[in-house]
C-alpha positions in Angstrom: 39.8 13.0 15.5 37.7 10.6 17.6 34.1 10.0 16.6 32.0 8.7 19.5 28.8 6.7 18.8 26.3 5.2 21.2 25.6 2.2 19.0 26.8 1.0 15.6 24.1 -1.2 13.9 23.8 -1.4 10.1 26.8 1.0 9.7 25.0 3.3 7.3 25.1 6.4 9.5 28.6 5.7 10.7 30.0 5.2 7.2 28.3 8.4 6.0 29.8 10.4 9.0 33.3 8.9 8.5 33.2 9.7 4.7 32.0 13.2 5.4 34.6 13.9 8.0 37.4 12.3 6.0 36.7 14.8 3.2 37.2 17.6 5.7 40.7 16.4 6.3 40.5 16.3 10.1 44.2 15.6 10.7 46.4 12.6 10.9 43.8 10.1 12.0 40.1 9.5 12.2 39.1 6.9 14.8 35.7 5.5 15.8 34.7 4.6 19.4 31.3 3.1 20.2 29.7 1.9 23.4 27.7 -0.8 21.7 28.3 -2.7 18.5 25.8 -5.0 16.7 28.0 -6.8 14.2 25.2 -9.2 13.2 23.2 -6.3 11.8 26.0 -4.8 9.8 25.2 -4.0 6.2 28.0 -1.5 5.4 31.5 -2.4 6.6 33.0 0.0 9.2 36.1 -0.2 11.2 35.6 0.3 14.9 38.8 1.2 16.7 37.4 1.2 20.3 34.3 -0.8 21.3 32.7 -1.1 24.7 30.5 -4.1 24.2 29.2 -6.3 21.3 25.5 -7.0 21.7 23.3 -9.5 19.9 20.5 -8.6 17.5 18.1 -7.2 20.1 16.7 -3.8 20.8 18.7 -2.1 23.6 17.6 0.8 25.9 19.1 2.6 28.8 22.2 4.6 29.5 21.0 7.3 27.1 19.4 5.1 24.4 15.6 5.3 24.3 12.6 3.7 22.7 9.6 6.0 22.1 11.0 8.5 24.6 11.1 5.8 27.3 13.9 4.0 29.1 16.6 6.5 28.3 17.5 7.1 31.9 17.9 3.6 33.0 21.3 3.3 34.7 22.3 0.2 32.7 22.0 -1.0 29.1 19.1 -3.4 28.9 17.4 -5.5 26.3 13.8 -4.5 25.5 11.7 -7.6 25.5 9.2 -7.9 22.7 5.6 -7.3 23.8 2.7 -5.3 22.6 4.4 -2.0 23.3 7.8 -2.9 21.8 8.8 -2.0 18.3 8.5 -4.9 15.7 11.7 -6.8 15.0 11.9 -5.5 11.5 11.6 -1.9 12.6 15.0 -1.2 14.0 16.4 1.3 11.5 16.7 4.0 14.1 19.7 2.4 15.7 22.7 2.9 13.9 
């Protein structure tokens, strides 16, 4: 079974999903593929089998990833610069 994620950040969601699926005995293997990985934010260890890109600790948008219902349809993955309309740096729990 292949689990496909948009972004792996802290690892909490990914670890929960992997544990839940493993209990269901999905077959001979359970693999993880992610478009974006933020290893600097990792709190829970996860093994990523296939990774598109590693990104630094910045808020990313575009290519299906949004912020406040905006920027989802950008054709590229972009960094959201901090300004008055951007989320505070400490509030990034939604990714990951």
